[in-house]
C-alpha positions, 0 to 999 in steps of 0.5 A: 499500499502507499503508506509503506513507502512513507513509513515502511513496515511498522509493528503494531506497537510502533504504529500506536506510537505513530498515531500518538505522534500524529495526534500531537501534531493535530492538536498543535495544528488546531492552535493555528486553526482556532487562532485564525477563526477567532481572528476572523470572527473579531476582524482583527488579530486575536490569540484566544486561550484555546490557542495556548491550551492546544499549544501546550497539549500538542507540544507535550504529546510531541515532546513525549513522542520525541522522547520515545523516538530518542530524537534530541532535535525534535525534543529541543524544538518542543519541550521548552515551548510547553513552559512558554505556553504555560507562562502565557496562560498565566499572564492572560489569567493575570490580565483578566483578573486585573481587568475584572478588578478594575471593572468592579471598581468602576461600578 
């Protein structure tokens, strides 16, 4: 079949890991789709919270996959980003709390 030319002969266990890696890649791709849709809806560039959540999930899954594959280049490209994405969520939440507090003072 056509996929043999791409992935070769793969055992069932390895196929599970490949599917796991694809799931991570799909989650990582979803971040761009959600950001694009949110920006289209707002008619300006926005970065919704779901962007960061998909980023964390995708990077975490891809990091685990890279560890399994023993691929230091892939791992170095993914793992540090998880912490940056968490930090962005923390900054967003802090900003939301500050905005809510300032709005409650205006009332």
